[in-house]
C-alpha positions as CSV (number, residue, x, y, z in Angstrom):
1,M,-3.0,19.5,-6.7
2,S,-4.0,20.5,-10.1
3,V,-7.8,20.2,-10.7
4,N,-9.6,20.8,-14.2
5,V,-12.3,22.5,-14.4
6,P,-14.1,22.2,-17.7
7,T,-17.4,23.5,-17.1
8,G,-15.8,26.5,-15.1
9,L,-17.7,26.0,-11.9
10,L,-15.8,24.3,-9.3
11,R,-17.5,24.8,-5.7
12,V,-17.6,23.1,-2.6
13,E,-20.1,20.6,-2.0
14,S,-21.6,18.5,1.2
15,L,-21.2,14.5,0.8
16,E,-25.1,14.4,1.9
17,Q,-26.2,17.5,1.3
18,G,-25.0,18.4,-1.9
19,P,-23.7,22.2,-2.5
20,V,-22.8,24.7,-0.3
21,D,-24.7,27.6,0.2
22,G,-23.1,30.9,0.3
23,L,-19.6,30.3,-0.9
24,A,-17.8,32.0,-3.6
25,P,-16.9,29.6,-6.7
26,L,-13.7,28.4,-6.3
27,S,-12.6,29.1,-10.1
28,P,-13.0,32.7,-10.7
29,A,-11.3,32.3,-13.7
30,G,-13.8,30.2,-15.4
31,P,-12.9,27.0,-17.5
32,G,-9.5,25.6,-17.3
33,W,-6.7,24.1,-14.5
34,Y,-6.4,25.0,-11.4
35,R,-3.8,24.5,-8.4
36,L,-5.7,23.3,-5.4
37,R,-4.2,23.8,-2.0
38,V,-5.9,22.1,1.3
39,H,-5.3,23.3,4.6
40,G,-7.2,21.3,7.6
41,R,-7.2,21.8,11.1
42,G,-8.8,20.1,14.1
43,R,-9.1,16.4,12.2
44,N,-7.5,14.8,15.6
45,I,-9.9,16.5,17.8
46,L,-13.0,13.6,17.5
47,P,-10.7,10.5,15.5
48,D,-13.8,7.9,14.8
49,K,-16.4,9.9,16.6
50,A,-19.7,11.8,15.9
51,S,-20.3,15.1,16.5
52,A,-23.3,17.8,16.4
53,E,-21.2,20.6,16.3
54,P,-18.1,21.2,13.5
55,V,-14.7,20.2,15.1
56,E,-13.0,20.7,11.6
57,D,-11.6,24.0,9.8
58,Y,-10.4,23.7,6.2
59,L,-9.4,26.4,4.2
60,L,-9.2,26.0,0.2
61,V,-7.1,28.1,-1.6
62,T,-7.4,27.8,-5.8
63,W,-5.3,30.0,-8.3
64,P,-5.5,29.5,-12.0
65,A,-1.9,27.4,-13.4
66,P,-1.2,24.9,-15.6
67,H,-1.4,21.1,-14.6
68,S,1.4,19.8,-12.7
69,E,2.1,17.0,-9.9
70,A,0.6,17.0,-6.4
71,D,2.9,18.1,-4.0
72,I,2.2,17.0,-0.1
73,I,3.8,19.8,2.2
74,R,2.6,18.1,5.3
75,S,0.1,15.8,6.6
76,S,-0.8,14.2,10.1
77,D,0.0,11.0,11.3
78,R,-3.8,9.3,11.0
79,I,-3.8,10.4,7.2
80,D,-0.5,8.9,6.4
81,Q,-1.4,5.9,8.1
82,A,-4.7,5.6,6.0
83,L,-3.0,6.1,2.9
84,A,-0.1,3.4,3.5
85,H,-3.3,1.1,4.1
86,A,-5.5,2.0,1.5
87,P,-5.8,-1.1,-0.8
88,D,-5.6,0.8,-4.1
89,M,-2.8,3.0,-3.0
90,P,-0.4,3.6,-5.7
91,K,3.1,2.9,-5.7
92,P,5.5,5.6,-4.3
93,Q,6.8,8.0,-7.0
94,Q,10.4,8.9,-7.4
95,P,11.4,11.5,-4.9
96,A,10.9,15.0,-6.2
97,P,13.6,16.9,-7.2
98,A,15.2,19.5,-4.9
99,R,13.9,23.0,-4.3
100,S,15.7,25.8,-5.1
101,P,16.5,28.3,-2.3
102,E,13.8,30.3,-3.0
103,Q,11.7,27.5,-3.5
104,E,12.3,26.5,0.0
105,A,12.4,29.8,1.8
106,L,8.4,30.1,-0.1
107,R,7.7,26.8,1.3
108,R,9.3,27.4,4.9
109,R,7.1,31.1,4.7
110,L,3.6,29.1,3.9
111,L,4.4,26.7,6.7
112,R,4.3,29.5,9.2
113,G,1.0,30.8,7.8
C-alpha cells in the first residue's frame, strides 16, 4: 500500500507503549510517498487468546515510490472473514488489470520468499 510521510519519520509504534526503541525508521529517504509491504506470520497460533510471549512475527518493507492503489497478494482466512463482515468495509473494487508476464514472475518469486 502507499503511505504518505509528510514529516519524514515513519516508524513502528506499539498501541500501548508508543514508539518502539531500537528500530530504524521506515522512511530513510525523508518526506514523501512510500510503498509499504507487510508480511505477517503466526497470526493463527492463538486466535482470540492472550499470551505473555509474542507468537506473531512481522516483516515491514518500505521503499520510496509514487502513490498507487493497494494490492493484497495473499491474506489469511481469518483476515478475509473479518474484512467481509466489517461494518465500514468499502465496496469491492473492479478487478485489477491483468499482470504482465514479468509482473507475474516477480509476484511468484516474492510469494516463494
